N, C-alpha and C positions, 0 to 999 in steps of 0.2 A: 504493499499500499504505499503510495506517494503522494503526498499533498505539499507543494512547495510552500515555503515560508511566505513567498510572495502571493500565494493564494489566500493564506490565512490573513496576511496583512496587506490589503489593497488601499492604494490612495484613491480617494473618491470624494464624493459630495453628499452633504446631509439632505434630509434627515434620516434617511433609511436606506440600509444596503439592499435589503429585499424589496422595498417599495419604492426606491427612487433609483438607486444605481442599477438594479436588476432589469427594470422596465427601460432604462435608457440603453443598457447594453442589448437587450433583445431587440430594440429598435435598429441599432447598428447591424445586428446580425441578419435581420429581415432585409435591410438595404443592401448587404452583401449578396444575399439569395437573389435579389431582385436584379442586381448587376449581373449576375452569372445567367439569369433566366435569358431565353431566346426571343422574348417578345418585349414590346414596349407598354409600359403601364401609363395609365392616365391619372389614377388617383389612389388613395390610401384610406384604409378604415383601421379601426382598432377597438377591441372590447376587452374590458377588465373583469375578472371573475374572483369569487371567494373574497379572501382578507384583501386583495388589490382593489376591490370594489368597495368594500365596507369602510376601510380606512384610508382609501386612496388620496382624497383631496387633503387629509391632514398630513399624509406622508408626501405630498407633492408628487404623486405617481401619475396624475394628468399631465403636469408640466413635463415630467421626465420622459414619459412616453412621447409627447409632442417634439421634444428636444432631440430624443433619440432618433426619431423618424426624420428629423432635419440634418441628422449627422454628428450631433454631439456625443461625446464620450466622458465618462466620470473622471477618468485620470487627467485629461486635459481640459477639464471644465473651466471656462471663463465666465464669471457672473454678469459681467456687464455686457458681454456679447450675446449670452443667453437671453437677457432682458430684451435687448433690441432685436433678436431673432423672434422671440416670442410676440412681440409688439407687430412685427412685419407678418406673421403668420396669422394672426387674428385679423389683420387688416386686409391682407390678400387672399386668406383662405387657400393658401398653397405653401407647400414646403419645397425646398430647392436643394436637395442632398448632393453631394459632388457626384458627377458621372451619371446623374439620372434626369436632371433637368427638372423644372418646375412640375409638381405633381399636386393634384387637387387635394386639399385636407382642410376642412373647417372643423376646428376643435370642439365646436358647439354641436355638430350633428354627426361628425364621423368618429367621434371618440365616445365609446359607450361604456357605462357603469351597469354591469348585469348583477343585480342583488339576488339572483336565483341561487341554486345550488352551486358549489365550486366545481371546477372541472376535475376530472377523475385522478389525474396523477398528483396534484398538490394542491394547497390552500391557496397558493399564489400563483394564479394562471392568468394568461392573457392570450387572444388571438389577434394577430396581424394580418391584413389583407391588402392585396392590391387589386386595382379594379381597372377594366378597360373603359373607353369612352362611353359606352352605354351603361356603365355602373355595374356590370357583371364582375365577380370575382374570378380573376385568373391566376392568382397564386395566394395560398394561404398557409399559415404556420402557426402552430400552438407552442407557446414558450412557458416554462415554468421557472420562476425566480425562487431558488431553493434556500436561499439565506446565504448572507455574507457577500452578496454580489454574483453569486455562482448562478448561471443560467443555462437551462437545458431545453432542447426541443422535446416535443412529445415522444419522438421516435427514440432519441438519446436517452431519455429517462426510462422507457420501457425496456430498452435493451441493456440498461446498465452501463452506459457509456460515461457515467460520471466516475467509475471505478477506473483508476490509473491503467492504461494499456501500454505505457512506454517501456523503454529498456530497463533492464533488471537494475536494482540498486544495491548497495553493499549491506543495507541494514533494512530489510522489507518488513518491519515489525506492523502488524494488524492490530495488536492488543497491547495493553500495558504489560501484561505477563510476559509477552514475547520481548517488548522493549527492555525489560529488567533482565531477562535471560541473555540477550544479546549485548548488554552492557557489561555484565558479569563475564561473559566469555571473551570479549574484545578487551576489557580494561578501560573501554572509552567512556567518556560521560555522555549523557543524553545529547547535549549540545554538539559534541564532536560527531557522533553517528548521524545526526541531523545534518550537519555540515558535510560530511562526506556523501550523504545522499544527495545533497543540494549540488555539490561539486560534480558528482557522476552524470548530472543532467545539464551542467552548464560550466561557466568559467568562474573561477575562485574571485578574480578581481571584480567581476559583475555582482558577485554575491556580497562581498564586502561594501562596494559602492550602493547596492540596493538597500543593504540593512542600515546603512549610515543615513541614506534618504528617508527610509521608514521612520527612524527616530527624528530626524530633523523635522519631518512634517507634523509628528505627533507632539514634539516640544513646542513648535511654532503655534500649534493649535492651542496649547495649554496658555502660551504667553498672549495670543489675541484674546482668548476668553477672560484671561484675568485683567485686560485693559479696557474691556467694554461693558457698558451699563446700559440700561434701557429695558424696554418691553419686548419680549419675544414675538415673531409673527404667529397668525392663527386664529386670534379671537378670544383665547383664554386670559389674556392680559398677564401673562406670567413674567414677573420681573427677574432679569438677570441678577444673580446674587454673589457669583464668584468674586467679581472685583471688589465689592464692599467688604466681604469676609477676608478676603486677601489683605486689604488695607489694615483691617483691624489686628490680623494676625502680625503683620509687619510691625504695627505700633507696639506690639506687646513682646517683641523679640527681646531677650535679655532680662526681662523683668522677673524678678524672684518669685513673684506671686502668681505666675502663670501655672495652670494645673497641668500634670503630666498628660491628661487625656486630650489636651489641646491638640497632640499630634494628629488625631483622628480629624480634626477640623482642617488641617493642611492637606490630608490625603483626600477629604472629601471635596476640598476646594478645587485642587487640581483636577479631579474627576469631573466635577460640575462645570469648570471652564470649558472642558472639551465638549461636554455634551450641550452646553449652551450654545456653543459654535455650530454643533451639529443641528440642533433645533432651528438655528437661524440659516441653514443651508449653506455652512461654510465647508472648507476643505478639512477631511478628517481622514483617519486610517481605519478601515475595518479591524476590529480586534476582539472576536472574529466579525463583528457586526458593527453597523453603526449606532444602533441603539445601545450597544454595550461598549462603545469606542473609547469610553473614559478611563476604564479600570486598569487596563495594562499600562498606558503612559502615566497615569497617577501614581502607581506602584513604582515605575522605574523613577520617577521624578522625586518621590519620597525617599527612595534608597540613595539617589545621587545626592540630595541635599542634606539628609539627616543621618545617614549611616556611616560610621567611620570606616574608612578603608575603600568605600565606593570609588569607582573609576569609570570613566565612559568607555574605556576600551573593553569592559565586559558586557556592555549592552548587547552586542551580537550574541554571546551566549544566552543572555535573558531571552531575546527574541526567537531564537532557534528552539530553545527548550520550550518556551510558551506555544510556538508553532507545532511542535510534535505533540504536545498535549491536546491543542485544538484539533489537530488532525485525527487523533484517535476519537475524540468526541463525535466529530462531523461524520466519520466513516461508519461508526458504530451506532450512533443515534442521530443528533441533529443539532444545528446551531441556529435554527429558524423559529421565531416567536410564533410565527403562524402555524407552525406543525407542531411544536411541543412547549409553547409558552415562553415565559421570560427566564425559567430555569435554563434553557437552551441558549439564551443570550447572555444575561450577566451572570448566570451561573457558569457557563463556559469560560467566559471572560476571567471570572474570578479564579478558576482553577488554573487557567493558563498563568495568570499573574502570580499566583501562589508558587506554581513550578518554576516560573522564571527568577522570582525573589530567592527561592530556596537554593537554586543552581548558582546564583552569584554570590551567595552567603557561603558557599562551599559545601553544600549538602551533596550526598551520595545519590545515586539513582534511585535507591529505595525510599530515601527521605523526600526527594522530589515528587515521586509517585505518591507518598503519603500526603504531601502538602496539597496536590491537586485534588486527591480523594476528599480530605476534609473541607476544601473549599466548595467542590460541587455538591458533596453530600447536604450541605447546609443551606442550598438553594433549592433543593429537590421540592416540586410542587408549586413553585413559583408561577403565577399566571401573568399573562401578557394583557393588560386591560388598559390602555392608554385613554386618558380622558380626551373626548372629541377626536380621537385618532391622530392626535399629535405626539410626537416623540418627545414630550415635556413632563407630564404628570402622569405616574410617577417616576418616569425613566431618568431624568436627570439626578434626582437624589439617590436612586437605587443604584447607579453607578459609584457614587461615593462610599455607600454601604458595602458593595462589592469589592472596592479596593481595601476597605478596612478588613473585611473577612479574609481577603487574601493574604494581607500581611499577618494576620493572627495565625492562619492556617499554616503559612510557611514557619512562623516562629514556633508554633506547636510541634511541627515536624522536625525541626532542628533540635528540639529538646528530646526527641527519642532517637531510636537506633534504625528507624526505617520499618520496624516490625509492627503490624497492626491487624486488627481483626478484619475490616472490610476493605477488599481490594478496589482500586479505581475501576477496574473493569465491571465489577458488579454494581458501582454506583452509575456508570455510564448506561448499562442495561436498564438499571431501575429508573433513570431519567427517561429512557426511550419508552419504556412502558407506560410511566407516568404521563407523558405527553401523549401517547396513544389513547389513554383512557380520559384525558382532560376533555372537558365539555368544549365544544367548538366557540362558545361565547367567551371563553377564557384565553382564546388563542389568536389575539391580535385581529379581532373583529369589533372591538369596542361595543360588545352587545351585552357584557357583564361586567362584575367587579366595580371598581372605582369608576369605570366609564360610565355607569349608570346611576351611581349613587353620589357623584359630585356635579353640581351644577355645570353645564358647558357653556357658560356665559359669564 
């Protein structure tokens, strides 16, 4: 099993990896299919299904779909250019993707929200269509946004093409148990095994450069979030709080009366800064999703700023270890809130962060596995119930608590010798079963939980 560190950590745009980035990517894939087709299309249509329909407006799914069909991609997203393009599309009722010329597309009539049953393959489904001059469909594809910015066609999902089919890798662990066995046999750390796998599929220099880029975008997101205040978009009138809390914490630095638990406020503030930027549609890194994007960078920043001996040279080990754990969760369960609730998003992120922190603190492979297990175990059953379908309440604060749990889990694991009762594999399987049993109204539809018990205005 191989999922690249750059699959788990994707540079993209908020507020959602599955509901914003995924539909934008799907639009690009459909344009590629249209460019390869032997006929000339006249217009485009799209329909959103399941969670993409129910929480689509709050997650900017409609905007993302339109922009994807206009040729925008998350990693190169330019906000000002996107706004100008959207205004032009609404005025002309056309999109003009490169190599295809003007295509008729009126967002008001050609983009449908289907609130009926979800499509069969996944809760996040969408259908993209190309039409001829008479309005008849001449090309159609079903896409599923399966979490973390991953997108599969209906055929790819049914054939299992999301499972890696590439060349063999040195350490092909599918489970945490296999990972531990390989670490013991090789004498390598989890980060070293993950690095070897990555290098076997590419270039060492590009790996190091890419990891540095990932952390740079994460840290820049924290800094932007700490510098901004105001009201987040969407109608809930949620105030940004990271800047104000950070200013209070800075003013208290060095004061003898500051309580020890204030360190939790630092972690929460770093995480909230990221997720406030995400809610505002800013540039973030999926870790493993946008809704959980604040946990990993917050824990790295905590480690760098407050833990003696921390050094930026170890950040690649943190990210590689975290990606190894995230890959296990995705492969054996899910990282999609629409599929398994927030346990699959913030829970997975917390496990990844706990593992990464344990690694850079000098933990053994067994201690790292234990740290991930502790963090994920104590997110089991967490629902995804965003108020008004926005990635704001409870998502922003929830990232702060996910970071705190990650640090606590790593610390507890470091106090032991790695031997523990519940294996990580068992917790991942429990999370999968819990997500399967969870009622649909608690899986990113905004039909239950806080979403219906908190006023949406």
